[in-house]
C-alpha positions in Angstrom: 111.4 -57.9 -58.1 108.0 -56.8 -57.6 104.6 -58.4 -58.6 103.5 -55.3 -60.8 107.3 -55.4 -62.2 106.9 -59.3 -63.2 103.4 -58.4 -64.3 104.4 -56.0 -66.6 107.7 -58.6 -68.1 105.0 -61.1 -68.7 102.4 -58.5 -70.6 105.6 -57.6 -72.6 106.3 -61.4 -73.6 102.9 -61.7 -74.7 102.7 -58.5 -77.0 106.0 -60.1 -78.3 104.2 -63.7 -79.1 101.3 -62.0 -80.4 103.2 -59.9 -83.0 105.2 -63.0 -84.3 101.9 -64.9 -84.8 100.6 -62.0 -86.5 103.4 -61.6 -88.9 103.3 -65.6 -89.6 99.0 -65.1 -90.6 100.5 -62.1 -93.0 102.6 -64.8 -94.7 100.1 -67.9 -95.0 97.8 -65.2 -96.4 99.9 -64.0 -99.8 98.6 -65.8 -103.1 99.1 -69.3 -103.9 101.0 -68.1 -106.9 103.9 -67.4 -105.4 104.1 -71.3 -103.8 103.4 -72.4 -107.4 106.0 -70.0 -109.1 108.7 -71.2 -106.1 107.5 -75.2 -107.4 108.4 -74.7 -110.9 111.4 -73.6 -110.3 112.0 -76.0 -108.2 111.2 -78.4 -111.0 112.3 -76.5 -113.9 111.8 -79.7 -116.2 108.3 -78.9 -115.9 108.3 -76.9 -119.1 109.9 -77.2 -122.1 111.7 -73.0 -121.9 112.8 -71.8 -118.9 112.1 -68.2 -118.1 115.2 -67.4 -118.1 116.2 -68.4 -121.7 112.6 -67.3 -122.7 114.5 -63.7 -121.1 117.5 -63.9 -123.5 116.5 -65.1 -126.4 113.8 -62.4 -126.3 116.7 -59.9 -126.3 118.7 -61.7 -129.1 115.9 -61.4 -131.3 115.6 -57.4 -130.8 119.3 -56.8 -132.7 118.1 -58.9 -135.4 115.0 -57.2 -136.1 116.4 -53.9 -136.3 119.4 -55.1 -138.8 116.9 -56.3 -141.0 115.3 -53.9 -140.6 118.0 -51.2 -142.0 118.8 -53.0 -144.6 115.1 -53.0 -146.3 115.3 -49.2 -145.7 119.2 -48.8 -147.0 117.9 -51.0 -150.3 114.8 -48.6 -150.7 116.9 -45.6 -151.0 118.2 -44.7 -154.0 121.9 -43.4 -154.1 122.8 -40.4 -156.4 124.8 -41.2 -159.1 127.3 -38.3 -160.6 130.2 -37.9 -163.2 131.5 -34.2 -162.4 134.9 -32.3 -162.2 135.4 -33.0 -165.9 139.4 -31.9 -166.6 142.1 -32.2 -169.0 145.3 -32.1 -167.4 148.9 -32.6 -168.2 151.2 -34.0 -165.6 148.7 -33.6 -163.2 148.2 -30.3 -163.7 144.8 -28.7 -164.9 145.5 -27.3 -168.5 145.0 -23.0 -169.3 147.0 -20.6 -170.3 149.9 -21.4 -168.4 150.2 -25.1 -169.1 149.9 -24.5 -173.4 149.0 -27.6 -175.0 150.3 -28.7 -178.8 149.7 -31.7 -181.4 151.3 -34.9 -179.6 151.0 -33.5 -175.6 150.0 -36.3 -173.9 146.9 -35.2 -171.4 144.8 -36.9 -169.3 140.9 -36.9 -169.6 140.2 -36.6 -165.7 136.8 -36.4 -163.5 135.3 -37.2 -160.1 132.2 -40.1 -159.5 129.7 -40.9 -156.6 127.7 -43.9 -156.2 129.3 -46.6 -159.0 130.7 -49.5 -158.3 135.0 -50.1 -158.4 136.0 -51.1 -162.1 132.8 -50.0 -163.6 133.3 -49.2 -167.5 133.6 -45.7 -168.5 133.2 -44.4 -172.2 134.7 -41.6 -173.2 133.9 -39.5 -176.3 136.5 -37.0 -177.5 134.6 -34.1 -180.1 135.7 -31.3 -181.7 133.7 -28.4 -181.5 131.7 -26.6 -184.0 129.2 -23.9 -184.8 126.3 -26.6 -185.9 127.2 -30.6 -185.1 130.0 -31.7 -183.0 132.2 -33.9 -184.9 133.9 -37.4 -183.1 137.3 -37.2 -182.9 137.6 -40.9 -180.9 136.1 -42.8 -178.0 138.0 -44.6 -175.4 137.7 -46.5 -172.6 138.8 -46.6 -168.9 137.5 -47.9 -165.4 136.2 -46.2 -162.5 138.9 -46.8 -160.2 138.6 -44.8 -156.0 135.7 -42.7 -157.3 137.6 -41.5 -160.1 137.4 -41.7 -163.5 141.7 -41.4 -165.7 142.5 -42.0 -169.7 145.5 -41.0 -171.0 145.4 -39.0 -174.5 147.6 -38.0 -177.2 146.6 -35.1 -178.5 146.0 -34.6 -182.4 145.8 -32.5 -184.9 142.0 -32.0 -187.1 141.1 -29.1 -189.3 138.3 -27.4 -188.0 136.6 -25.8 -191.8 133.0 -25.5 -189.7 133.1 -22.6 -187.7 131.7 -19.1 -188.4 135.6 -17.7 -188.8 137.1 -20.9 -190.4 137.5 -19.3 -194.1 138.9 -16.3 -192.0 141.5 -18.3 -190.8 142.5 -20.2 -193.4 142.9 -17.6 -195.5 145.1 -15.2 -192.7 147.1 -18.4 -191.5 146.7 -21.2 -194.1 145.4 -23.3 -191.6 142.8 -23.4 -188.8 143.1 -24.9 -185.2 140.4 -27.4 -183.7 138.8 -27.1 -180.5 138.0 -30.1 -178.2 135.5 -31.2 -175.7 135.2 -34.8 -173.9 132.1 -36.2 -172.6 132.1 -39.4 -170.4 129.0 -42.0 -170.0 129.0 -45.1 -167.0 126.1 -46.9 -166.2 124.0 -45.0 -167.8 125.2 -41.6 -166.4 126.8 -39.4 -169.2 128.7 -36.2 -168.1 128.2 -32.7 -169.2 131.1 -31.5 -171.6 134.2 -30.9 -170.1 135.4 -27.1 -171.1 137.3 -26.0 -174.1 140.7 -27.4 -175.3 142.3 -25.3 -177.1 146.1 -26.0 -178.8 148.6 -23.2 -179.1 149.9 -22.8 -182.8 153.5 -24.1 -183.2 152.6 -27.5 -181.5 150.6 -28.5 -184.6 152.7 -27.1 -187.6 155.9 -27.6 -185.8 157.5 -30.1 -188.8 154.3 -29.8 -191.5 154.5 -27.9 -194.7 150.4 -28.0 -195.8 149.8 -27.7 -199.8 146.7 -25.4 -199.8 146.8 -25.3 -203.7 144.8 -27.0 -206.0 147.9 -29.1 -207.3 150.5 -31.3 -206.8 153.9 -29.6 -205.9 157.0 -30.8 -205.1 158.9 -30.5 -201.7 162.6 -30.5 -201.5 164.1 -32.5 -198.4 167.4 -30.8 -196.9 169.3 -33.7 -196.9 168.7 -37.1 -199.1 166.6 -39.1 -197.6 168.4 -42.2 -196.3 166.3 -45.3 -197.8 165.7 -44.2 -201.1 168.5 -41.5 -201.8 166.0 -39.1 -202.8 165.6 -35.5 -202.5 162.1 -34.8 -203.3 158.5 -35.4 -202.1 155.0 -35.2 -203.8 152.6 -33.6 -201.6 148.7 -33.4 -203.2 146.1 -30.9 -203.0 145.0 -30.2 -198.9 147.8 -32.3 -197.7 149.9 -32.0 -195.6 153.4 -33.2 -194.1 155.9 -33.1 -191.5 159.5 -33.0 -192.1 162.5 -30.8 -192.8 162.2 -28.9 -196.0 164.1 -26.5 -198.1 160.9 -25.7 -199.8 158.5 -26.5 -202.6 158.3 -26.3 -206.3 155.2 -26.0 -208.2 154.5 -27.1 -211.9 154.6 -23.3 -213.2 158.1 -23.1 -212.1 157.3 -21.0 -209.4 159.2 -22.3 -206.0 159.1 -21.1 -202.5 162.6 -21.1 -200.5 162.5 -21.0 -196.9 165.9 -21.1 -195.0 165.5 -24.5 -192.8 168.9 -25.7 -190.8 168.6 -29.1 -189.2 167.4 -29.6 -187.0 165.2 -27.3 -186.9 162.6 -27.0 -189.3 160.9 -23.9 -191.2 157.2 -24.6 -191.1 155.0 -23.2 -194.1 151.7 -22.9 -196.0 151.4 -22.6 -199.8 148.7 -20.7 -200.3 146.3 -20.6 -203.8 143.7 -17.3 -204.0 140.8 -17.8 -206.5 142.6 -15.7 -209.0 145.6 -19.1 -209.0 148.2 -16.5 -207.5 150.3 -18.2 -205.5 152.0 -17.1 -202.0 153.1 -18.4 -198.8 153.5 -17.8 -194.8 155.5 -19.2 -192.1 153.2 -20.6 -189.6 154.4 -20.3 -186.6 157.2 -17.6 -184.5 159.7 -20.3 -184.0 160.0 -21.1 -187.3 160.2 -17.6 -188.3 163.3 -17.3 -186.1 165.0 -20.2 -187.3 164.1 -19.0 -190.5 165.4 -15.3 -190.1 168.7 -16.2 -188.4 169.5 -18.8 -191.2 169.4 -15.7 -193.8 171.6 -13.5 -191.6 174.5 -16.2 -191.3 173.7 -16.5 -195.6 174.3 -13.2 -195.6 177.1 -12.9 -193.8 178.3 -15.7 -195.7 177.7 -14.1 -198.8 179.8 -10.8 -197.9 182.8 -12.6 -196.4 183.2 -14.9 -198.5 181.7 -13.4 -201.8 179.4 -16.4 -202.4 176.0 -16.3 -203.6 173.9 -18.4 -200.8 169.9 -17.7 -202.0 167.7 -16.3 -199.0 164.2 -17.2 -198.6 161.4 -16.3 -201.1 159.5 -16.7 -203.0 160.4 -17.1 -206.8 158.9 -17.4 -210.5 160.0 -18.7 -213.9 162.4 -21.2 -212.2 162.1 -23.7 -215.0 164.6 -21.8 -217.6 168.6 -22.4 -217.0 169.4 -19.1 -216.9 166.6 -19.2 -213.3 168.7 -18.6 -209.7 167.1 -22.3 -208.5 167.1 -23.8 -211.9 169.0 -26.3 -209.9 165.9 -27.5 -207.7 163.4 -27.9 -210.8 166.3 -29.5 -212.5 166.2 -32.3 -209.6 162.6 -33.1 -210.1 162.7 -33.1 -213.4 165.5 -35.9 -212.7 163.8 -37.6 -210.3 160.0 -37.2 -210.9 159.5 -36.0 -214.7 157.6 -33.5 -216.0 154.9 -32.2 -214.4 152.3 -34.1 -216.3 153.5 -36.7 -214.6 153.7 -35.8 -210.8 149.9 -37.4 -210.2 150.5 -40.5 -211.5 154.0 -40.6 -209.5 152.5 -39.8 -206.3 151.1 -43.3 -205.9 154.8 -45.1 -207.1 156.1 -47.1 -204.4 159.7 -44.7 -204.1 157.4 -42.0 -203.2 154.6 -44.2 -200.7 158.1 -45.0 -198.7 158.6 -41.4 -198.5 155.5 -40.6 -197.0 155.3 -43.1 -194.6 159.3 -41.6 -193.1 157.4 -38.5 -192.4 
């Protein structure tokens, strides 16, 4: 190696050494704080809570604060409560023209709710709608289940004499038909009214005779009552009774005869106008059909057998022995007595038993 080369190598070595020393000086010039942190890490007992633990606890506290805030917000925002979509249901289907309802039909009163706790009590009010003020029919109770309210009710008949057309309906048919609504009340919230429930006439009058006169009348059963053996039931003014009747006997000797055939009754209403004139109407299509068929059978039998079965109709002065239906009058006299005693006899034990049976 030449002398120049040796000097060059020697100079490089010096340079490397200086560089090494500079780095060492740079390290020694760093702040004392780093040394203190290092010492603390080497001696964790000098601090009550290590830095690592402080960090983890801070992170754990954050979601707790968030949850607390969310709870406060949810408490402050009120939940809207409602009772809506009220329906009359028959076998799970909404009542309408395609699903008729009669007296005695079993229905479900239905509504949907929001904002109520499960099991919250519900008060249900059924009313008969009138032109001036609705008449209360029945109060029922239920509970909220699955955001729904359901309550069973069997339709009943209630006269509707307060509407504008009640007088006309009574004169034309001999009876009036009710119009029902219902409302629900739950947790201080009251629903709107349901849709009107309109009854079909045949259901109400089926098996019914109505006395729209001012006096007591006697109804003749088609067959003797099994318990009492009686064939006559007294009916008070403006009273209605169900049963299978051949007709009615009035105090003045007038007899209304229909042609029922057990088990199909003929339903009719006896009317009296302001002048005291008596009339009757058969109150539904099915009864009219039963009466018509029975009369046709009688007519055929009368022609073939030379018999004299009496057709339906109004027969006056049947309280004389030569009258066609005097046997009916005689039956009333034997069982009840003279017309003057009918009102007092109405409250006899036997008549009470007969009325309870129907």
